[in-house]
TIRO-981808 format. One record per residue (C-alpha): residue number from 1; residue in one letter; y, z, x. Coordinates in steps of 0.001 Angstrom, whole numbers, plus 500000, padded with zeros to 6 digits. Example, Ala and Ser with C-alpha at 12.3 -4.5 7.8 and 13.67 -1.06 7.14 Angstrom:
! residues 2
1 | A | 495500 | 507800 | 512300
2 | S | 498940 | 507140 | 513670
//
This chain:
! residues 181
1 | M | 499829 | 500115 | 500286
2 | P | 503270 | 499267 | 501176
3 | L | 505969 | 501944 | 502841
4 | Y | 509238 | 503358 | 500976
5 | F | 512272 | 505337 | 503086
6 | A | 513478 | 507523 | 500497
7 | Y | 517239 | 508695 | 501569
8 | G | 518581 | 510199 | 498682
9 | S | 517614 | 511213 | 495096
10 | N | 514061 | 509788 | 495485
11 | M | 513506 | 512102 | 498154
12 | L | 512687 | 514531 | 495984
13 | V | 508863 | 514419 | 494524
14 | E | 509592 | 515264 | 491045
15 | R | 512169 | 512042 | 490852
16 | I | 510437 | 509479 | 492097
17 | T | 507305 | 510390 | 490490
18 | A | 508806 | 510337 | 486729
19 | A | 508077 | 508195 | 484465
20 | T | 510684 | 506496 | 484289
21 | R | 510681 | 505683 | 488537
22 | V | 507073 | 505032 | 490796
23 | P | 504713 | 507835 | 489007
24 | A | 501947 | 506479 | 491421
25 | A | 504032 | 506988 | 494709
26 | V | 502297 | 508797 | 497037
27 | L | 503743 | 511038 | 499715
28 | K | 503061 | 510183 | 503362
29 | G | 505637 | 512351 | 505111
30 | V | 509049 | 513000 | 506885
31 | A | 510852 | 510121 | 508631
32 | R | 513757 | 509495 | 510767
33 | L | 515709 | 506276 | 510617
34 | D | 518204 | 505533 | 513842
35 | G | 521207 | 503628 | 514124
36 | Y | 522516 | 504419 | 510548
37 | Q | 524352 | 507239 | 508619
38 | L | 523731 | 508339 | 505420
39 | T | 526741 | 508095 | 503025
40 | F | 527312 | 508724 | 499145
41 | G | 529803 | 504798 | 499039
42 | K | 527264 | 503456 | 496552
43 | L | 529943 | 502902 | 493747
44 | S | 528288 | 503752 | 490387
45 | I | 530396 | 503123 | 487002
46 | R | 529419 | 504546 | 483567
47 | S | 530128 | 502651 | 480425
48 | N | 532635 | 505391 | 479810
49 | G | 534590 | 504886 | 482543
50 | G | 532935 | 507316 | 485083
51 | R | 532934 | 506749 | 488617
52 | S | 530599 | 508390 | 491392
53 | G | 528902 | 507626 | 494693
54 | K | 525538 | 507373 | 495322
55 | G | 523300 | 507392 | 498092
56 | D | 523423 | 504749 | 500883
57 | I | 522953 | 504009 | 504834
58 | V | 525481 | 501961 | 506832
59 | E | 525052 | 501375 | 510342
60 | H | 526200 | 503754 | 513315
61 | P | 525452 | 503803 | 516744
62 | D | 524835 | 507235 | 516805
63 | G | 523495 | 508081 | 513391
64 | A | 520307 | 509039 | 511830
65 | V | 518980 | 509326 | 508526
66 | Y | 516155 | 511602 | 507589
67 | G | 514231 | 511453 | 504331
68 | V | 510623 | 510833 | 502822
69 | L | 507931 | 507896 | 503370
70 | Y | 506347 | 507203 | 500278
71 | E | 503437 | 504914 | 499784
72 | V | 503856 | 502667 | 496268
73 | P | 501968 | 500471 | 494941
74 | D | 504511 | 497305 | 494709
75 | F | 508171 | 497515 | 494787
76 | E | 508760 | 496213 | 491109
77 | A | 509500 | 499749 | 489553
78 | L | 511868 | 500728 | 492614
79 | D | 513868 | 497237 | 492626
80 | R | 514318 | 498101 | 488566
81 | V | 515330 | 501696 | 488944
82 | E | 517754 | 500965 | 492301
83 | G | 519300 | 497832 | 490492
84 | V | 518406 | 495323 | 492775
85 | S | 518985 | 492088 | 490056
86 | S | 522112 | 493353 | 489126
87 | G | 522926 | 493622 | 492693
88 | D | 523769 | 497103 | 492797
89 | Y | 521066 | 497233 | 495987
90 | R | 518979 | 495210 | 498202
91 | R | 515666 | 495695 | 499725
92 | V | 515081 | 495657 | 503459
93 | M | 512438 | 496571 | 505957
94 | V | 513613 | 499244 | 508933
95 | K | 511337 | 500619 | 512046
96 | L | 511472 | 504452 | 511291
97 | S | 509918 | 507655 | 513535
98 | S | 507757 | 509506 | 511762
99 | A | 505809 | 512541 | 513542
100 | E | 502836 | 512281 | 511567
101 | H | 502436 | 507986 | 511559
102 | G | 504795 | 507584 | 514664
103 | E | 506989 | 504513 | 514692
104 | V | 506562 | 502528 | 511116
105 | E | 507889 | 500072 | 509290
106 | A | 509121 | 500757 | 505579
107 | A | 511340 | 498997 | 503203
108 | V | 514894 | 501219 | 502367
109 | Y | 517359 | 500243 | 499892
110 | V | 521181 | 499438 | 500902
111 | A | 523997 | 499446 | 498788
112 | V | 525421 | 496119 | 497886
113 | K | 528222 | 497726 | 495319
114 | T | 530639 | 500194 | 497480
115 | G | 533534 | 501776 | 497452
116 | E | 536050 | 504188 | 498980
117 | A | 536211 | 507837 | 499269
118 | L | 533693 | 508259 | 496343
119 | R | 531817 | 511475 | 495688
120 | P | 528644 | 512110 | 493880
121 | Y | 527910 | 514229 | 491021
122 | H | 526845 | 517717 | 491326
123 | W | 523421 | 516381 | 489488
124 | Y | 523011 | 513996 | 491962
125 | K | 523900 | 516091 | 495100
126 | G | 521374 | 518614 | 493601
127 | L | 518449 | 515991 | 493721
128 | V | 519341 | 514716 | 497209
129 | L | 519658 | 518205 | 498368
130 | A | 516429 | 519702 | 496337
131 | G | 514616 | 516462 | 497866
132 | A | 515878 | 517507 | 501426
133 | E | 514919 | 520934 | 501208
134 | Q | 511370 | 520179 | 499355
135 | H | 510716 | 518595 | 502681
136 | G | 512267 | 520864 | 504730
137 | L | 514244 | 518247 | 506988
138 | P | 515979 | 519455 | 509680
139 | T | 518308 | 522494 | 509164
140 | D | 521397 | 521115 | 510400
141 | Y | 521251 | 517569 | 508563
142 | V | 520699 | 519309 | 505353
143 | E | 523411 | 522447 | 505890
144 | D | 525894 | 520589 | 508198
145 | Y | 525884 | 517195 | 506141
146 | I | 524269 | 517098 | 502969
147 | R | 525014 | 520629 | 501402
148 | S | 528627 | 520134 | 503182
149 | I | 529253 | 517203 | 500524
150 | S | 532175 | 517712 | 498367
151 | S | 530794 | 516686 | 494783
152 | I | 532631 | 516365 | 491072
153 | P | 531485 | 517285 | 487591
154 | D | 530167 | 514557 | 485670
155 | A | 532707 | 514667 | 482671
156 | G | 530592 | 513625 | 479120
157 | G | 527639 | 513301 | 481411
158 | E | 525149 | 514868 | 479246
159 | E | 525350 | 511531 | 476991
160 | F | 523703 | 509563 | 479677
161 | A | 519756 | 509653 | 480557
162 | D | 520437 | 509793 | 484261
163 | F | 521906 | 513161 | 483466
164 | Q | 519241 | 514140 | 481062
165 | E | 516381 | 513691 | 483591
166 | A | 518237 | 515575 | 486448
167 | R | 518845 | 518465 | 484270
168 | S | 515143 | 518735 | 483095
169 | I | 513902 | 518077 | 487034
170 | L | 516932 | 520358 | 488571
171 | E | 516631 | 523512 | 486545
172 | P | 513159 | 524451 | 486692
173 | L | 513774 | 524089 | 490811
174 | G | 516696 | 526130 | 490150
175 | Y | 519226 | 523589 | 491804
176 | W | 521132 | 522903 | 488372
177 | R | 524803 | 522660 | 488676
178 | E | 526370 | 521249 | 485708
179 | N | 529778 | 521561 | 486629
180 | S | 529886 | 523768 | 490205
181 | E | 529116 | 522541 | 493378
//
């Protein structure tokens, strides 16, 4: 089965294996992508006008992005949820380092629609943080970068399926923060 490298909300097992995503995804371990940096620069626009940033990676000579490797049956479901056909993300192959598997090649999604000075909704940051901690990503990466990212409330978000799904995942895990960082 092909490998997928999750660096954002899909790091969290409960998120990637949700019925609306890739229920058959199989966790393979933690990996590192050198020469890139995690950002929240993928532009997300809601029908109610809400704007936020979702996970993205950009080339950075001194950067490293930590994430999680999954085996997936194919990329059809991931392409759908990541918005490949609508031009939100594009899927590319990258070489990664993994303590469990050495150097591997995996698919990763890179944002096409980006913006400046975007911040994630609190719930999206919660998914990323919960996934990073679930898999024991390096403490300095989690604390100095992911946890330090400023996030925003999702005004009117309860009307949207992504908000509701995030809440149903994060509340039992103790990561739900509707209106605070």
